[in-house]
C-alpha positions in Angstrom: 125.3 114.3 90.5 122.1 114.9 88.4 119.9 115.9 91.3 122.5 118.4 92.6 122.7 119.9 89.1 119.0 120.3 88.9 119.0 122.0 92.3 121.7 124.4 91.2 119.8 125.2 88.0 116.5 125.9 89.9 118.4 127.9 92.5 119.9 130.1 89.8 116.7 130.5 87.9 114.8 131.7 91.0 117.7 133.4 92.7 117.4 131.3 95.9 120.0 129.8 98.1 119.5 127.1 100.7 122.1 125.6 102.9 121.2 122.0 102.2 122.1 119.9 99.2 119.5 117.5 97.9 122.0 114.7 97.4 122.4 114.5 101.2 118.7 113.7 101.6 118.2 111.1 99.0 116.7 107.8 100.3 115.9 104.4 98.9 112.6 102.6 98.2 112.9 100.6 101.4 113.0 103.8 103.4 109.8 105.0 101.7 108.0 101.7 102.4 109.2 101.6 106.0 108.0 105.2 106.5 104.8 105.6 104.6 104.1 102.1 103.3 103.5 103.1 99.7 104.3 105.7 97.1 107.4 104.2 95.5 105.3 103.4 92.3 104.9 107.2 91.8 108.6 107.4 91.0 109.1 110.4 93.3 108.3 110.8 97.0 109.2 113.6 99.4 109.1 112.4 103.0 108.6 115.1 105.7 108.4 114.5 109.5 108.0 117.5 111.8 108.5 117.8 115.6 109.4 120.5 118.1 113.0 120.4 117.0 112.3 121.0 113.3 111.7 118.9 110.2 113.3 115.7 109.0 113.3 115.3 105.2 114.0 112.5 102.7 113.6 112.4 99.0 113.1 109.3 96.8 113.5 109.6 93.0 113.4 106.4 91.0 117.1 105.4 90.5 116.4 104.4 86.9 115.1 108.0 86.2 118.2 109.5 87.8 120.5 107.2 85.8 118.7 108.1 82.6 119.5 111.8 83.1 123.2 111.2 82.6 125.7 113.9 83.2 123.6 116.8 81.8 120.0 116.7 83.1 119.1 119.7 81.0 119.6 117.7 77.8 117.0 115.2 79.0 114.2 117.7 78.3 115.1 117.6 74.6 115.1 113.8 74.4 111.8 112.0 73.9 113.1 108.9 75.7 114.3 110.8 78.8 111.5 113.3 79.1 109.7 111.4 81.9 112.9 111.0 83.8 113.5 114.8 83.6 109.9 115.4 84.9 110.3 113.0 87.9 113.7 114.3 88.9 112.8 117.9 88.5 109.6 117.5 90.5 111.5 115.8 93.4 114.2 118.5 93.5 111.5 121.2 93.2 109.7 119.8 96.2 112.9 119.6 98.2 114.1 123.1 97.3 110.8 124.9 97.8 110.3 123.2 101.2 113.8 124.1 102.3 113.4 127.7 101.0 110.2 128.1 103.0 111.6 126.4 106.1 114.8 128.5 106.2 112.6 131.6 106.0 110.3 130.2 108.8 107.3 130.1 106.4 104.8 127.2 106.2 104.1 125.5 103.0 101.1 123.3 101.9 101.1 120.2 99.7 99.2 122.1 97.1 101.9 124.8 97.0 104.6 122.2 96.5 102.7 120.6 93.7 101.8 123.8 91.9 105.4 125.1 92.1 106.7 121.8 90.9 104.5 122.0 87.8 105.7 125.5 87.0 109.3 124.4 87.6 109.0 121.5 85.1 107.6 123.9 82.5 110.3 126.5 83.2 113.2 124.0 83.2 112.1 122.4 80.0 111.3 125.7 78.3 114.8 127.1 79.1 116.7 124.0 78.2 118.5 125.3 75.1 119.0 128.6 73.3 117.2 130.5 70.6 114.0 132.5 70.9 112.3 130.6 68.1 113.2 127.2 69.6 111.9 128.4 73.0 108.6 129.5 71.5 108.1 126.0 70.0 109.2 124.3 73.2 106.7 126.3 75.2 103.8 125.0 73.2 105.2 121.5 73.3 105.8 121.6 77.1 102.3 122.9 77.8 100.8 120.2 75.7 102.9 117.4 77.3 102.7 118.6 80.9 99.1 119.8 81.1 97.0 118.9 78.1 98.2 115.3 78.2 98.4 115.1 82.0 97.5 111.7 83.5 96.8 111.4 87.2 97.4 108.4 89.4 94.8 109.4 91.9 91.0 109.4 91.2 89.4 112.8 90.8 87.2 112.4 93.9 90.1 111.8 96.3 91.9 114.5 98.2 95.1 113.8 96.4 93.4 113.7 93.1 91.8 117.0 93.6 95.1 118.5 94.8 97.0 117.3 91.7 94.3 118.5 89.3 94.1 121.9 91.0 97.9 122.3 90.7 97.9 121.2 87.1 95.1 123.6 86.1 96.7 126.6 87.8 100.1 125.8 86.4 98.7 125.4 82.9 97.0 128.8 83.1 100.1 130.4 84.4 102.3 128.8 81.7 99.8 130.0 79.0 100.1 133.5 80.5 103.9 133.3 80.4 103.9 132.2 76.8 101.6 135.0 75.6 103.3 137.7 77.7 107.0 136.9 77.6 107.8 133.9 75.3 105.9 135.2 72.3 107.8 138.5 72.5 111.2 136.9 73.2 111.6 138.9 76.4 113.5 136.2 78.4 114.9 138.6 81.0 111.4 139.6 81.9 110.3 136.0 81.9 112.9 135.1 84.5 112.0 138.1 86.6 108.3 137.0 86.5 109.2 133.5 87.5 111.2 134.8 90.5 108.3 136.9 91.5 105.9 134.0 91.3 108.2 131.8 93.3 107.9 134.1 96.3 104.1 134.4 96.2 101.7 132.8 98.6 99.3 130.1 97.5 96.3 132.4 96.9 98.4 134.6 94.6 99.9 131.7 92.8 96.5 130.3 92.1 95.4 133.6 90.6 98.6 134.3 88.7 97.5 133.0 85.3 94.0 134.5 85.3 
Protein backbone atom coordinates (compact mmCIF):
# COMPACT_ATOMS: atom_id res chain seq x y z
CA UNK A 1 0.00 0.00 0.00
CA UNK A 2 1.30 3.51 -0.85
CA UNK A 3 1.01 4.98 2.65
CA UNK A 4 2.82 2.03 4.18
CA UNK A 5 5.62 2.42 1.64
CA UNK A 6 5.95 6.09 2.53
CA UNK A 7 6.14 5.16 6.21
CA UNK A 8 8.88 2.64 5.52
CA UNK A 9 10.84 5.16 3.47
CA UNK A 10 10.62 7.86 6.16
CA UNK A 11 11.44 5.35 8.90
CA UNK A 12 14.55 4.29 7.00
CA UNK A 13 15.59 7.85 6.26
CA UNK A 14 15.34 8.89 9.91
CA UNK A 15 16.34 5.54 11.42
CA UNK A 16 13.17 5.32 13.51
CA UNK A 17 10.93 2.38 14.23
CA UNK A 18 7.40 2.50 15.57
CA UNK A 19 5.21 -0.47 16.31
CA UNK A 20 2.16 0.87 14.46
CA UNK A 21 1.47 0.75 10.72
CA UNK A 22 -0.19 3.80 9.23
CA UNK A 23 -2.51 1.65 7.12
CA UNK A 24 -4.21 0.42 10.31
CA UNK A 25 -5.21 3.99 11.22
CA UNK A 26 -6.59 5.24 7.92
CA UNK A 27 -10.13 6.62 8.22
CA UNK A 28 -12.66 7.97 5.72
CA UNK A 29 -14.18 11.38 5.14
CA UNK A 30 -17.31 10.50 7.10
CA UNK A 31 -15.22 9.80 10.19
CA UNK A 32 -13.51 13.16 9.89
CA UNK A 33 -16.82 14.99 9.57
CA UNK A 34 -18.31 13.08 12.50
CA UNK A 35 -15.28 13.81 14.66
CA UNK A 36 -14.29 17.38 13.89
CA UNK A 37 -16.97 18.53 11.46
CA UNK A 38 -14.60 19.88 8.82
CA UNK A 39 -11.13 19.54 7.36
CA UNK A 40 -11.75 17.02 4.60
CA UNK A 41 -11.26 19.75 2.01
CA UNK A 42 -7.63 20.01 3.12
CA UNK A 43 -6.98 16.57 1.66
CA UNK A 44 -5.18 15.34 4.77
CA UNK A 45 -6.29 15.31 8.40
CA UNK A 46 -4.69 13.73 11.47
CA UNK A 47 -7.25 13.03 14.19
CA UNK A 48 -5.93 12.75 17.75
CA UNK A 49 -7.94 12.18 20.92
CA UNK A 50 -6.17 11.84 24.26
CA UNK A 51 -7.41 10.51 27.59
CA UNK A 52 -6.00 8.86 30.70
CA UNK A 53 -5.46 5.59 28.84
CA UNK A 54 -3.45 7.10 26.00
CA UNK A 55 -4.21 8.48 22.54
CA UNK A 56 -6.56 7.44 19.77
CA UNK A 57 -5.38 8.30 16.26
CA UNK A 58 -6.93 8.39 12.80
CA UNK A 59 -5.48 9.59 9.52
CA UNK A 60 -7.45 10.77 6.51
CA UNK A 61 -5.72 11.22 3.17
CA UNK A 62 -7.79 12.01 0.10
CA UNK A 63 -8.41 8.63 -1.61
CA UNK A 64 -7.83 10.17 -5.04
CA UNK A 65 -4.36 11.29 -3.92
CA UNK A 66 -3.54 7.83 -2.58
CA UNK A 67 -4.72 6.21 -5.82
CA UNK A 68 -2.63 8.64 -7.86
CA UNK A 69 0.54 7.48 -6.13
CA UNK A 70 0.33 4.04 -7.71
CA UNK A 71 2.66 1.24 -6.69
CA UNK A 72 5.73 3.43 -6.24
CA UNK A 73 5.03 6.65 -4.30
CA UNK A 74 8.63 7.82 -4.79
CA UNK A 75 8.07 8.20 -8.53
CA UNK A 76 5.22 10.64 -7.89
CA UNK A 77 7.71 13.33 -6.84
CA UNK A 78 9.13 13.28 -10.37
CA UNK A 79 5.75 13.56 -12.07
CA UNK A 80 4.21 17.00 -12.46
CA UNK A 81 0.68 15.56 -12.41
CA UNK A 82 1.21 13.60 -9.18
CA UNK A 83 3.32 16.05 -7.18
CA UNK A 84 0.39 17.33 -5.11
CA UNK A 85 -0.65 13.76 -4.30
CA UNK A 86 2.88 13.02 -3.09
CA UNK A 87 2.77 16.12 -0.89
CA UNK A 88 -0.59 15.24 0.69
CA UNK A 89 0.27 11.61 1.34
CA UNK A 90 3.75 12.34 2.69
CA UNK A 91 2.44 15.06 4.97
CA UNK A 92 -0.16 12.71 6.42
CA UNK A 93 2.27 9.87 6.97
CA UNK A 94 4.82 12.30 8.40
CA UNK A 95 2.31 13.54 10.98
CA UNK A 96 1.40 9.97 11.93
CA UNK A 97 4.99 8.72 12.17
CA UNK A 98 6.28 11.70 14.14
CA UNK A 99 3.36 11.57 16.57
CA UNK A 100 3.89 7.85 17.15
CA UNK A 101 7.65 8.28 17.48
CA UNK A 102 7.17 10.91 20.17
CA UNK A 103 4.37 8.98 21.91
CA UNK A 104 6.35 5.74 22.08
CA UNK A 105 9.18 7.71 23.68
CA UNK A 106 6.76 9.38 26.12
CA UNK A 107 7.45 12.81 24.63
CA UNK A 108 4.85 15.48 23.94
CA UNK A 109 4.57 17.08 20.52
CA UNK A 110 2.95 20.32 19.40
CA UNK A 111 1.00 21.03 16.23
CA UNK A 112 3.75 23.38 15.10
CA UNK A 113 6.34 20.62 15.47
CA UNK A 114 4.19 18.26 13.41
CA UNK A 115 3.79 20.84 10.65
CA UNK A 116 7.44 21.83 10.60
CA UNK A 117 8.66 18.23 10.47
CA UNK A 118 6.17 17.46 7.71
CA UNK A 119 7.48 20.34 5.59
CA UNK A 120 11.03 19.05 6.02
CA UNK A 121 9.90 15.50 5.27
CA UNK A 122 8.32 16.57 1.98
CA UNK A 123 11.50 18.35 0.94
CA UNK A 124 13.68 15.39 1.93
CA UNK A 125 11.45 12.78 0.30
CA UNK A 126 11.27 14.68 -2.97
CA UNK A 127 14.95 15.53 -2.90
CA UNK A 128 16.06 11.91 -2.52
CA UNK A 129 13.56 10.48 -5.02
CA UNK A 130 16.09 9.29 -7.58
CA UNK A 131 19.83 9.04 -8.01
CA UNK A 132 22.64 11.26 -9.25
CA UNK A 133 24.20 14.16 -7.39
CA UNK A 134 23.58 16.56 -10.27
CA UNK A 135 19.92 15.61 -10.45
CA UNK A 136 19.57 15.98 -6.69
CA UNK A 137 21.06 19.48 -6.82
CA UNK A 138 18.54 20.51 -9.47
CA UNK A 139 15.72 18.81 -7.56
CA UNK A 140 16.63 20.68 -4.37
CA UNK A 141 16.14 24.03 -6.06
CA UNK A 142 12.89 22.86 -7.62
CA UNK A 143 11.56 21.43 -4.36
CA UNK A 144 12.36 24.58 -2.41
CA UNK A 145 10.63 26.70 -5.02
CA UNK A 146 7.51 24.53 -5.21
CA UNK A 147 7.15 23.83 -1.49
CA UNK A 148 8.11 27.18 -0.01
CA UNK A 149 8.35 30.01 -2.53
CA UNK A 150 5.07 29.01 -4.18
CA UNK A 151 3.36 28.01 -0.94
CA UNK A 152 -0.35 28.77 -0.74
CA UNK A 153 -2.17 28.68 2.60
CA UNK A 154 -5.77 27.73 3.24
CA UNK A 155 -5.94 29.70 6.49
CA UNK A 156 -5.77 33.49 6.73
CA UNK A 157 -2.54 34.91 8.12
CA UNK A 158 -4.24 36.45 11.17
CA UNK A 159 -5.66 33.11 12.37
CA UNK A 160 -3.91 30.74 14.77
CA UNK A 161 -3.73 28.02 12.13
CA UNK A 162 -2.55 30.49 9.51
CA UNK A 163 0.26 31.68 11.72
CA UNK A 164 1.25 28.11 12.55
CA UNK A 165 1.47 26.99 8.92
CA UNK A 166 3.39 30.08 7.89
CA UNK A 167 5.86 29.71 10.77
CA UNK A 168 6.43 26.06 9.85
CA UNK A 169 6.91 26.92 6.18
CA UNK A 170 9.40 29.71 6.89
CA UNK A 171 11.46 27.58 9.25
CA UNK A 172 11.47 24.60 6.87
CA UNK A 173 12.43 26.84 3.96
CA UNK A 174 15.40 28.23 5.88
CA UNK A 175 16.49 24.75 6.91
CA UNK A 176 16.14 23.38 3.36
CA UNK A 177 18.28 26.25 2.09
CA UNK A 178 20.88 25.41 4.71
CA UNK A 179 20.85 21.74 3.67
CA UNK A 180 21.24 22.69 0.04
CA UNK A 181 24.24 24.92 0.66
CA UNK A 182 25.93 22.70 3.23
CA UNK A 183 25.34 19.18 1.87
CA UNK A 184 23.54 19.08 -1.47
CA UNK A 185 25.90 21.49 -3.23
CA UNK A 186 28.90 19.41 -2.15
CA UNK A 187 27.24 16.08 -2.96
CA UNK A 188 27.73 14.79 0.58
CA UNK A 189 24.53 12.75 0.80
CA UNK A 190 25.73 10.61 3.72
CA UNK A 191 26.23 13.75 5.80
CA UNK A 192 22.87 15.05 4.58
CA UNK A 193 21.09 11.97 5.90
CA UNK A 194 22.98 12.20 9.21
CA UNK A 195 21.90 15.82 9.58
CA UNK A 196 18.27 14.99 8.78
CA UNK A 197 18.32 12.30 11.47
CA UNK A 198 19.76 14.77 13.97
CA UNK A 199 17.09 17.34 13.11
CA UNK A 200 14.32 14.76 13.52
CA UNK A 201 15.24 14.30 17.17
CA UNK A 202 15.49 17.99 18.07
CA UNK A 203 12.92 19.85 20.11
CA UNK A 204 10.83 22.66 18.67
CA UNK A 205 13.10 25.52 19.66
CA UNK A 206 16.13 23.83 18.12
CA UNK A 207 14.18 22.98 14.98
CA UNK A 208 13.11 26.60 14.53
CA UNK A 209 16.73 27.74 14.83
CA UNK A 210 18.25 24.99 12.68
CA UNK A 211 18.33 26.91 9.40
CA UNK A 212 19.62 30.19 10.78
